[in-house]
C-alpha positions, 0 to 999 in steps of 0.5 A, a space after each residue: 651289340 653284335 650278337 642275337 639272342 633269343 627273347 627267352 634268355 634276355 627275358 629271363 635275365 630282365 626278370 631274374 635280375 632286374 625286376 626281382 631285385 627291384 621288387 624285394 630290395 634283395 638280392 638273387 643267389 648266385 647261379 651255381 649250376 644246373 640242379 636236376 633234382 629241383 622242381 621245375 613247376 609253379 608252385 600254387 601258393 606262387 601262382 595263386 596268392 604271391 604272384 598276384 601281389 603286382 596287382 597292388 600296383 596298377 594304377 587308375 590310369 596311363 599316361 602318353 608323352 613324346 620324347 620332348 615331354 609332352 604329355 597327351 590328353 585323351 580325345 575327350 581331354 582327360 590327362 591320361 587314359 582311364 583303365 577301366 574304360 579301354 579294357 576292351 579297346 586296346 587296338 583304339 589305343 594303339 592306333 591312336 597313339 602307338 606303342 611308343 607313347 604308351 611305354 614312355 608314359 609309362 617309364 615316367 608314371 609312378 605306379 601306386 603305393 604297394 599296399 594291402 589296397 587295389 585301385 578302384 579301377 581293378 578293385 570293383 571295374 575289372 574287365 569281366 566276361 559278357 555275363 557280367 563285364 565288371 568284377 573285383 580282381 581281389 575277390 578273383 584272387 581270392 577264389 583263385 586261391 580257393 579253387 586251388 585248394 590253397 593251404 591256410 595262412 599259418 600253414 604256408 608260414 610254417 612250411 617257409 619256416 616263418 613262425 605261426 601267428 596267434 594274433 591279428 596284431 602280429 601280421 602287421 602292427 604297424 598297419 594294425 595300429 593305423 587300421 585296427 577296424 580293418 583288422 576286426 572287420 576281417 576277425 569277425 569275417 574269418 570268426 576270429 580264427 587265424 587258421 581260416 585266413 586265405 593266404 593272399 590276405 595273409 600275404 597282402 597284410 604283411 606288406 611292410 611301410 615301404 611297400 615291398 612285399 611282406 616275409 612270406 610272399 618275399 620267401 615265396 616269390 624269391 624260392 619260386 624264380 630261383 627254382 626255376 634258374 636252377 632247375 632249367 637245363 637251358 638257362 642261359 647262365 648254364 655253361 655245361 650245355 655249350 650254348 653260350 660262351 662266358 663272354 656272350 653270358 656276360 652281355 646278356 648279363 649286361 642287357 636291361 629293360 631299357 636296352 630292349 625298348 630301344 632297341 625294339 621300338 622307335 624310342 631313344 635312349 635318351 627319352 628314357 630314365 637310366 632305370 626304367 623300373 624307377 623315377 627318380 628326381 632328376 629323371 627326364 620327364 617328371 608325370 604331371 601329378 600322381 593319378 587318381 580316378 577324379 582327374 580322369 573320365 568316370 568309369 561306367 558300372 556296366 551290369 551283367 550282359 543278357 547273352 539272349 539279347 537281340 534273340 529275343 524276336 528270332 526266338 518268337 519268330 522262330 516259335 511261331 513258324 514252327 506252330 504254324 508248319 501244323 497248321 499250314 499242313 492242315 491247311 493243305 490238307 483242306 486245301 487239297 480235299 477240296 481241290 478233289 471235290 471241286 475236280 469231282 463236281 466239274 466232272 459232275 457237272 459236266 456230264 449233267 449239263 451236257 446236251 441240256 439246255 437251260 438258265 442258271 443265275 447266281 444269286 442268294 436263298 432267304 431261309 429265315 431272319 438270320 440265314 441266307 445261302 448262295 446258290 444258283 437258280 437253274 430254270 429248266 429243262 423241265 418245268 420246274 426251278 431249282 436251287 443248286 449248292 456249289 457241289 452241283 447237289 440240287 437243294 430244292 426243286 419246286 415243279 409247275 406242271 400242274 399250274 398254268 399260272 405262276 404267281 410271284 411277289 416283288 420287292 418294291 423297296 428302293 434302299 434294299 437289295 431287290 427280292 423275289 418270292 415264288 409261291 408253290 401250290 403244294 410247297 413252301 415258297 422260295 425267296 431269292 435275294 439279287 445283288 441289283 435290279 438288273 439280275 432280278 429283271 434278266 431272271 424275270 425276263 428269262 423265267 417269263 420266257 420259259 413260261 410263254 414257250 410252255 403256254 403259261 402265264 407269269 403273274 407279278 405282285 408287288 409288295 413291300 420287303 418286310 410284308 413279304 417276309 413276314 407272309 413268306 411260307 419258308 421251309 422252317 415255318 413249314 418244317 415246324 408246322 409238319 413237326 407239329 402235325 405229326 406230333 399232334 397226330 401221334 399224340 392223339 393216337 397214342 396220348 389217349 385212350 381208345 374213344 377218349 377225346 381231347 378236353 376242349 380247353 387243351 385245344 389252342 389256336 396252335 393246335 387249330 392251325 395244325 388240324 387245318 395243315 394238310 399234306 401234299 404227295 411229296 410231304 407224305 413221300 418224304 415221311 415214307 422216306 420214298 420217292 413221290 413218284 413211286 406207284 406204291 406212294 401215288 396208290 397209298 396217298 389214294 387210299 389216304 386222300 379220301 375226299 380226292 382233293 389232292 392233300 391229305 388233311 390232319 384227320 385223314 392222317 390221323 385216321 390213317 395211323 390210328 388203323 396201322 396202330 390200333 385197327 384189326 387186321 382184316 382192315 389193313 387187308 382192306 387197305 391194301 386191297 384197295 391200294 391194288 384195286 387202281 380203277 376201283 371197280 371193287 375187284 382186283 385183276 392180275 394186271 393190277 396186281 402186277 403193277 403193284 407187285 413190280 412197283 415193290 420190286 423197284 423199292 427193293 431195287 433189284 432188276 432181277 425180276 421181268 415182267 413174265 417173272 412177276 406175272 408167273 409168280 402171280 399165278 403161283 399165288 393163285 394157283 396156291 390159294 386154290 384161285 387158278 381158275 379165276 382172273 379177277 379178285 373180289 375182297 373175300 378172293 383177296 383174304 383168302 390169298 393172304 390167309 396163310 400170312 396172317 399172322 404178318 398182318 398182326 403187327 403189320 405198320 407204316 413206318 413214318 418219320 417224325 414219330 417220338 414214338 414209334 407205333 410199330 412192333 419194335 420187338 420184332 423189328 429184326 430181319 426174318 431169320 427163319 432158318 435161325 431158330 434157336 431154342 431157349 434153354 433155362 439158363 443160370 441166373 448169374 448175380 451182378 459180380 458174376 457177369 462183370 467177371 465174366 465180361 472182364 474174363 472174356 475181353 481179356 481172353 479176346 484180346 489177350 494178344 493185343 494186350 500183350 503185345 501193347 504192353 510190352 510195346 509201352 513197357 519198352 517205350 517207358 523203360 528207354 524213357 526213364 533209362 535216359 531221364 534217370 541217367 541225364 537227371 542224376 547220373 550226370 549232375 556234375 556235368 555241364 550239359 546238365 547245368 546247362 540245360 537243367 532237366 530239359 536235357 533229361 526229357 529231350 534224350 528220354 523222348 528221344 529214346 523212345 522215338 527212336 523205338 517207335 520210328 523204327 518198329 514202324 518199319 516193322 510194321 509195314 514189312 508186308 512180305 514178312 508178315 504174309 509170310 508169317 501167317 502161313 507159319 504156325 506162329 502167327 497163332 502167337 501174333 494178332 497180324 490181323 491188326 498190324 495196320 491198327 498197331 501201325 497207328 498206334 506205333 505212330 501216334 505214340 512216336 508223334 507223341 514224343 516227337 512233341 516232347 522231344 521238339 518242344 523240350 529242345 526248342 527250351 533246351 536251346 534257349 538255355 544254350 543261347 543265355 551261355 558264355 562263350 567259355 561255358 559252351 565250349 564245355 558243353 561240347 568238344 565238337 563245335 568250335 567258336 572264335 573269341 568274339 563269336 557269340 552264337 545266336 538262336 538262329 544259329 542253333 536252329 538253323 546252323 548247326 546240323 541238329 537244328 536244321 535237320 531237327 527242324 526239317 524232321 519236325 516239318 516232314 512229320 507234320 506233313 506225313 500225319 496230316 495227310 494220313 488223315 483218313 478224309 484225305 486218304 479217302 478224298 486225295 489218296 494220290 497225296 496221301 501217298 506222295 507224302 507218305 513216301 517221305 519217309 525215306 528222307 525222314 529216316 535219313 535226317 533221323 541218322 543225320 540229326 545226331 552226328 553234330 554231337 550236341 547233347 551226346 552220341 547218337 543212338 538212333 542207328 541202334 534201334 534202326 539198323 535191324 527194322 531196316 535190314 529187314 524192311 529193305 529185304 521186305 522191299 527186295 523180294 517186292 521188286 521181283 513183281 512190282 517192275 514186272 509187266 504183266 499182259 491185260 488179258 481181258 476187261 469189262 465194264 460191269 454195273 454200278 461202276 465197277 471194272 473187271 480186270 483179268 490179266 496174267 499171272 506172274 510165273 511162280 506166283 503163289 498166293 491164298 485166296 483171301 490176300 491181296 495186291 497192290 496194283 498200278 496200270 502203266 497207262 496213267 501214274 504207273 508209279 501209283 500203287 492201290 491196294 485191291 483184293 484179288 477175286 481170283 481163285 488160286 487154282 485159276 491161271 490168271 490174276 483178276 481184280 473187281 474195281 469199284 469207280 470212287 476215287 480219282 484213279 479208279 475212275 481213271 481206271 474205268 474211262 480208260 478201259 470203256 469201250 468207247 474211249 479204247 484205241 486201237 494200239 495195244 492195253 497198257 500193263 499191269 505192275 502189282 507188288 504181293 500178294 500180301 496176307 489178309 484178315 481172311 486168308 485163314 479161313 480153311 483152318 476152321 471146320 466152321 467157318 462164319 464170313 460176313 461181308 459188307 458193301 464192297 467188303 465182298 471183294 475178298 469172298 469172290 476168291 474165297 468162295 470159289 476156292 471153298 467150292 472148288 477144294 470141296 468138290 474136287 477134294 484136291 486140298 486137304 488143308 481145306 478143314 471146313 465142313 460148314 460154312 455161313 456166308 452172310 452179305 450185308 448190303 444196302 440193295 443188289 443193285 450196286 453189286 450185280 457182279 457178285 451175284 453172278 460170282 455167287 451163281 457160279 459158286 451156288 452151281 459148283 457147291 456139290 457137297 453144300 458145304 456153303 449156306 448164304 444169307 443176303 440182308 438188305 439194310 436200305 429198307 424198311 422195318 420187318 413189319 411195315 406194310 412194303 416190307 410184308 408184301 415184298 416177304 409175300 411174293 419172295 415166299 411164293 417166289 421161292 416155291 415156285 422157282 426155288 430161287 430168290 426173285 431179287 437175285 435169282 440165287 438159292 440164298 435166302 433173303 432177308 429184309 433189315 440189318 442180321 442180329 449177329 448175337 442171336 446168329 451166333 447163337 444158333 450157330 453155337 447150338 448147332 455146332 457144339 462138336 467143335 471148340 473154335 469157330 472161326 468168324 470172318 468179316 470185311 467191310 466198314 468198320 462199324 460193321 465189323 466192330 459190331 460184329 466183334 461186339 457180338 462175339 464178345 457177348 457170346 464168348 461171355 457164357 464160356 461155352 463152346 465153341 469159342 468165336 475167334 474174329 479175324 476183320 478187315 475194314 474197307 
């Protein structure tokens, strides 16, 4: 052969002119030229039915031989390769024997009979996908025809001009005669209707006795191949296209399949018979035998393949890892708190231990049978033994100043840990357990040396452990006895009528034991809630201890309780007189009265009253009572001195702990508010439903804006969720994504839409400059801007909920995806390409796809941010909170990347994110104007109670309103860490100032840095700030009447507001100030921690020439209104106010009250005093409990539906 021809021409010749005539035993119509009007496509009846006829000829195995007719066995010794065992091992077979041996073996092998039966290797053992590796080729052919929508058998016969059959026997009479039961089964399967018979079934049943296709398949095959030839313009016989000459065409026509095999392989022409498609008698190398399944290795019936197999461990561990991320984050948060607490304890202990000489030992304190605690025992430096916990807090102090000998019991047991019991004459015992005998000896030696240095002796008594513990007077036993002591005293006082005695049969041994119990001075002080060294406690103890034995017996305490609960006013005055009479001579001089008054002032925790002022107060009281000429008072003179306050002694009591039944006048247990007199006008009685209606109406009116915006927020979330949920549940049922993931995809896509909205909205809630600007516009009255932080938290928690739904949903979805075959995955997404033999695992989906790895990272970041935003962590470790919160930048970047893979759909997060992101970016750019501007520090001052005042330069064009706040950092340390602080300077001042209370690590560093003893000679550091930002109190100037309430450190904004108020009203420079009356209520435990604010109030009172401001101070860390101590203080305060027109506690004109304010009563007072206005602004700043209480008071007063209406603005510190 001299010419080379393409594979297509030779293949066409072999198939059309050699194979098809052999198969059909019918000659092909001679070629008559190219016919452009003939359709060149493959018809469905050929592709899905007739083309499959040759499947019946496939044998169950393949012979292999060489050119010498030696047939080769398999490695297992079988004569031929079993087809069902080598579907996926073609490479191994070719490597083992080569293609030549296979081709020669197939040339000698005779195929299966051409009939309606398929061999078992393709009938039920055909190769299949991994989800089910064994399939049935006949069933596949039937299903392929149905999937292609082929017409029925009779319809196709009519099309090819064959008669329509009416009886089953007409399909193939010969076969029907041999196998009538097969046709009966088919008739039953097709319900006797020949028009329902599949084309493939009918065509195969037509197969003739000689093994040739029946008339229908013969026509279909011949028509298809002739049409393909006639419609092909490039067919090799077409001389019109000029591709081949006549001689070349004849040469191609002479080529047979035998020639191609000998030319393309190493097979010799003599190794093959002349007609490669037939083996006839006399041809070379006959097959050893006709193959059947019993001659070869058996087929393994493989079950369905589990695509999830091998992923179980990875899935479980991935689930555990993801579940442990929040647990680990919580553990880290807890560890951070512990670390910060440890650092504070170390600093505290370092300060406490500096310069002191004492010994410490680590032991266990035995409290009772089932409880011990690890403590440090400290001996000294005073004459005492102290137990200290790991936080450095003193748990107990055992003093032995009054004793000359200390008694200690030690255990003699050798098989148990050594113990020591230290007896205290007026306190419960201290029981210590040591690890070993050497530790106990060390403790006893140190204690003996310590006592001997102070000329005291140590007496040691040996005993057994059980006896010692049984007789030990532990704190628990002592506490139970004291509780019983107080209970019996109150029961005898309140449970019996005057003059009545307890019945004899009611008195048991336990009551007798209680009656024998005595109170020490420490226990008496603890019952009063005071310190044992207080002069008041000492005097009171001496008055109660009538027999002067240093202890209060049950009867002495009972008499005292009875006196203050039922006694007459004169008897109570007598007790006060005796307390003041220090030397017991029956008269009180001014010096004794001064000492008592000084102790009461100490109780009030104020240092504003000096000795001279106390003496001046005493003189004023004497003068008012007409006793100014006397230096000493007897009892009658004392009654004259107190007659003005006789009414205050009617309900006087002594507040003690342990009283289940309060023997004070609780109806009057409120702060004195003499200026808040409320007239009790008769009100209309309202029924239950009317009250409920008013309550609901008031609530809705009070929170109408909050309810509206929350309603809109959650409606948007629900709509977004349902829109995606419904779309993926009902409108994509036909899609592969829905088929694979089920309803899980609907949950994940719905939650994705909602969380995208929530996370984007979070940016708007933190646009501080935007919020501040809105506060200055009229728009602010329609938006509850005071609650933007609370709204931020609500949005964040909602986002967290949808994040969890999304995460759990996708984790389930990835499980479904990892159980799918590769063909399904290709339909699932067009964004990923998989190799034909690649099987993606759960680890691949979670950690090797953009969606998976970003999802895991996002879940971890969300856990970190949310857990470290816990109030405890923010309070104890602010720097960690702020550092983790700064991960929000990475959070949003990953959110944008998360959907780029398009595994479940096109990304939609950017649609929600782009608007808020632009506004947030612009807001940050505005903050940059001052953030990196370094401002000079003008002055710093260390104020009492760990408060630091920092005064620094005001940036150019820096405008702010009083009550606003800034975020501040100091370049001396952590210059990237900003803290929120309220400005205490007024807007008209040309500088800025803040007052910083040292509480956390950063504030303590600030105070220590500016301590004059630590300051270096170099230049002071600079201040950087962000802001100003709007505060809840900045709108005070818009109300004619305003009520301002500051609690604790929450008074800080009012330093600026009150200065701004009096400056504006006294100079009339600010036309925008509408205030005509402002009430300022300062609630504080004591004045001691806020000396700097007293100075501010003093300056404000001096500037308030229009008397627009009325100040009331409430001291909460005190006793009941009609407690003995409070009453005596109130008397002194009243006298001091008369004399000096200012408070003896603060030096201010402001009225002092003892206890907490009754805000409801106060607001009613304001309502009655200012009926001419429609609204009163209530501004509060302080602890959450205080602001919530004020909110409830506003709601209570507003329920009456009277004007003015109270509008509450608040900030929580």
